[in-house]
Every structure is written in structure tokens, then in C-alpha cells.
C-alpha positions, 0 to 999 in steps of 0.5 A: 500500500503506497502513500499518495503523492502530491504532483509537483505541478500543483499550485500549493505553497511549501507549507500547504504541500507539507501539511497535505503530505502529512495528511496523506501520510497520516491517512496511509498510516491509519489504513495500515494500522487498521489492516494490521488490527484486522489481521491481529484479531484473527490471531489472538487476544489483543493486548496493548502495551504502552510505554513512557520513557525518557532514555529507552529503558521502558521501551526495551521492557515493553519489547520484552513484554511483547515477546512473552505475550506472543509466546502465549498466543496473544497479539501485542500492540506496542506503542509509545504513549504519545502515539495514541489519543484518549478515545483509543485508550478508553476503547481498550480491553487489555492494557499494560503500561510500562513507565519511568519517572522523570526528574522530580516525579514527572511524567516522561516527555512522551507520556505527558500529553496522554497523561494530561488528557487522562487526568482531566475531569473530562476523561471518559470512564474506562469500565471495560479496561483490565490493566497492570502497571510496571513502574521504573524508578530510583529510590534515591529520589523522593518521588520514587516511581510516581509516574507509575503510581499516578497512572495506577491510581487514575485508571482505577479512579476511571473504573478500570480493573487492576488485574495484577498489582503494580510492580515498582522497580528500582534502578536494578529493574531487570529481575523485578520486570521479568517477574512482572512480565511472567506473572501478568501475561498468563493473567492477560491470556486467561480465558482466551483461546490461544495457541501457546508457542515455543518460548524461543519462537518469537523473542527479539534478539537480546543485546549481547552485552548489558549491565549484568554482562558488560563489554570490557573495553579499553580507553583510547583517548582522554583529551581535555577540551576546556582551556587551562583557566576554565572554571570547568573541566570537560573532557573528550573520551574514546573507547575501543569497540574493535572486534566487539561486534557492537554497534550504536546509533547517533542519539544512543547512550553509553553506560559505564560501570565505574569504581569508587575513589580509593581515597574515599573508600579508605576514609569511610572505612576509617570513619566507621572504625573498620580495617577494610580487611573484613571478609563479607559476602557480596552477591554470593562471593566472599570479598574484603570490605575494601573491595566491596566498597570499591566495586559494588556499593554506592558510597557517594550519596547516602541512602535513606536507610543510612541517613535514618540509621545515622540519625538513630545512632547519633541521637542528633536532635536536628537530624532526627527532627527533620526526619520525623517532620518529613520536611523534604525541603529542609532535609534537602538543605541540610544534606546539600553538599554532604556525602556519606563521609561528611555525615559520618564525620559529623559523629566521629564516636559512631561505629559500624561493623562492615556487615552493618554498613553494607546492609545500609548501602545501595548497589553501585550503579552504571552512569549513562552518557549521551554518545558524541559520535556517529556509529557509522562514521566511527564504527570501531570506537565510541566517543563521550563528552563529559564534565568532571565533577569536582567541588569543595564542600564542608572542608573537603574535596568532593568528586563525581563517581564516574566522571572522575573515575574515567578522568583520573583512575583509568588508562589505556590498560584498564578494563572498562565495563560498558554497554549501550542503551538505545534511544530510538526517539532521539534520532536524526530524521530518516528524511535527509532533506529535512532541516534540524535545529539542535540546542545543546549548551555545555556538554549538551553538545554531545549528541549533536556532534554525533548528529552532525557526523551522521548527517555528513556521513549520509550526505544529507541535504537538509540544513543543520542549525546548532545553538551552543553556549557555555560560560566563556568563549576563550576557555569553554568553546569545546570542539571549536575547530570541528565546529568551524570546519563543519561551517566551512564545508557546509555541514553546519548551515547555521551556528549561534553561540551564547557565552553567558559570562563574556558580557555584563548581561548574561546571554543564554541559548534561549536568548539566541532563539528569541533573537532569530525567532522568524527564521526558527519558525520558518524551519519548523514550518518546513518540517524541521526537527527541534532537539534539546540536550542538557540541563533539565531543571533550568535550561530545558524549561527556559528553551521550552518557554522560548519555543512556545513564545516563538511559535505564538508570535511568529505563527500569529497564534494564541497561547493555546494554539502554540501549545497545540502546535508544540504538542503536534511536534512532539507527537511527530517526534519532531520535538525531542529532548535528552535532558538530565 
């Protein structure tokens, strides 16, 4: 079934042609989906699997769930939450939702639009819906798994039947997710006439390497990008993939499994009056207390359990009062700038045995970084752009766990454990003729370096616009030679820079957006894609406000119409963010 084409000799403007092209493509997609559903209904009970994801984990679990469903004779339909409307949701009979929680208890970007509709007073009743929720989260955040909790409560409030209790997963989500999948799928199949298939018949190929089975790589390059007198330390890294069989796409993330700082480990052991030689079981293996803290446990940020135990053992009135009052804001202020060692040093008379201390810690987690290279341009290596976290607080030097692990503790002989996380939403357009706008200050430039390499490799004709900035041009203009070379060759069609501290009045990337509002809107009207990478708390929110205002003013729209326009961009995956 081919998509209808608009003849070249029609008297339509570019904008009209773009709109009509989108209309025909949408009609074509709807017909294909209808045909697919008709075929699906012949094969077995349909279960809908919706995912809300920021980095790709929930999408990966959704694919695993679909594979298990097919092996039970069911017909799964997997969609991102921004691919359906509320009337479609209300018409479903069997639904599984897999969602992460983003930021401080927020919905992932691709789930927000549907959630706004579902949480509205006008949302329809869903009495015929049977559902279950898998929530991905991180217990180090106060609003643990809040997005999944909100979906669970709201669907019940709309009359839906929960057929299996919500499963809340911490950062080590694989085992819990597998338990949920193998429990809920048979319940979804209950009462249906299905043909059970061989478990291996339709499973998607699993990644060869993962968090539990990482690839062991070597460091090829560690290069300082910022100048000597910069207030930042940003580095360029390259890791070897030769003969690994691994591949990645521009927009994906690389995960590194770090080790803790040896000095921090030694100081913590001393602070709790242990020796480090104590043998303790870790994941079924007996090892020294020192080794367990180096490689297996999170010792930088104190867990909630450790904070509570320190409060109880120390008897400190201030800390106990904050915990008893459950005043999250004041407790956050109290803990600001303090790590585990800082808390231990506040109460030097307090002691722990090695076993007691380990029982209060969380497992050491991988760190995910946006890849700054194209896998097509660099098939045998993967590049990262990382700011080393170093700061003084409470009369001590503090270091980021992974950023200083790769900066200080590894060399070209060190085994470095890595694995990839695909992010299918954060990709360059499949159509090489479409323009793209990339907003990436600081290390947010990382995926856009990859995008530009990708567009250059593909010889894409679409225009590329980069908005980059940092504190000072003289010290923080990273990749300057590469960027200027891409300007010379025409790969980079437009560049706007914003160095905030080079003048009395600070200038940011969102200011450059407003200054070039007319052209930015014209790129969007031509079918352009708008990407953002970097700080989620401030920059991304300010950029979003600027984008809405540009569309409102340049498109002669009301505020509500601008919101509708942006929502349309999101649904078409033309406004996507990689923020942290």
C-alpha cells in the first residue's frame, strides 16, 4: 500500500504541500494500522502495551513484554504513549503500561500529553479496561516511581480493573520486570483461546552485552577540551569497540560501570572504625570490605536507610527532627553538599561493623552518557563528552563517581565495563532533506556532534542549525575547530553561540532563539526537527518557554494554539529532548 503523492505541478505553497503530505501520510498510516488490527484479531487476544520513557529503558521492557505475550498466543500492540489519543485508550480491553519517572516525579516527555488528557475531569470512564502497571524508578529520589503510581491510581479512579498489582522497580529493574512480565501475561491470556508457542519462537534478539554482562573495553583517548583557566573541566573520551561486534546509533547512550575513589573508600572505612580487611559476602562471593566498597556499593550519596540509621545512632536532635517532620525541603538543605563521609564525620564516636554498613548501602550503579559520535562514521570506537565533577564542600574535596573515575583512575590498560542503551526517539530524521535545529549548551553538545557526523556521513541535504553556549568563549568553546570546519564545508548551515559570562548581561541559548525567532519558525514550518540536550531543571524549561513564545508570535497564534502546535511536534517526534 503506497502513500499518495502530491504532483509537483500543483499550485500549493511549501507549507500547504507539507501539511497535505502529512495528511496523506497520516491517512496511509491509519489504513495500515487498521489492516494490521484486522489481521491481529484473527490471531489472538489483543493486548496493548504502552510505554513512557525518557532514555529507552521502558521501551526495551515493553519489547520484552511483547515477546512473552506472543509466546502465549496473544497479539501485542506496542506503542509509545504519545502515539495514541484518549478515545483509543478508553476503547481498550487489555492494557499494560510500562513507565519511568522523570526528574522530580514527572511524567516522561512522551507520556505527558496522554497523561494530561487522562487526568482531566473530562476523561471518559474506562469500565471495560483490565490493566497492570510496571513502574521504573530510583529510590534515591523522593518521588520514587510516581509516574507509575499516578497512572495506577487514575485508571482505577476511571473504573478500570487492576488485574495484577503494580510492580515498582528500582534502578536494578531487570529481575523485578521479568517477574512482572511472567506473572501478568498468563493473567492477560486467561480465558482466551490461544495457541501457546515455543518460548524461543518469537523473542527479539537480546543485546549481547548489558549491565549484568558488560563489554570490557579499553580507553583510547582522554583529551581535555576546556582551556587551562576554565572554571570547568570537560573532557573528550574514546573507547575501543574493535572486534566487539557492537554497534550504536547517533542519539544512543553509553553506560559505564565505574569504581569508587580509593581515597574515599579508605576514609569511610576509617570513619566507621573498620580495617577494610573484613571478609563479607557480596552477591554470593566472599570479598574484603575494601573491595566491596570499591566495586559494588554506592558510597557517594547516602541512602535513606543510612541517613535514618545515622540519625538513630547519633541521637542528633536536628537530624532526627527533620526526619520525623518529613520536611523534604529542609532535609534537602541540610544534606546539600554532604556525602556519606561528611555525615559520618559529623559523629566521629559512631561505629559500624562492615556487615552493618553494607546492609545500609545501595548497589553501585552504571552512569549513562549521551554518545558524541556517529556509529557509522566511527564504527570501531565510541566517543563521550563529559564534565568532571569536582567541588569543595564542608572542608573537603568532593568528586563525581564516574566522571572522575574515567578522568583520573583509568588508562589505556584498564578494563572498562560498558554497554549501550538505545534511544530510538532521539534520532536524526530518516528524511535527509529535512532541516534540524539542535540546542545543546555545555556538554549538551554531545549528541549533536554525533548528529552532525551522521548527517555528513549520509550526505544529507537538509540544513543543520546548532545553538551552543557555555560560560566563556576563550576557555569553554569545546570542539571549536570541528565546529568551524563543519561551517566551512557546509555541514553546519547555521551556528549561534551564547557565552553567558563574556558580557555584563548574561546571554543564554534561549536568548539566541528569541533573537532569530522568524527564521526558527520558518524551519519548523518546513518540517524541521527541534532537539534539546542538557540541563533539565533550568535550561530545558527556559528553551521550552522560548519555543512556545516563538511559535505564538511568529505563527500569529494564541497561547493555546502554540501549545497545540508544540504538542503536534512532539507527537511527530519532531520535538525531542535528552535532558538530565
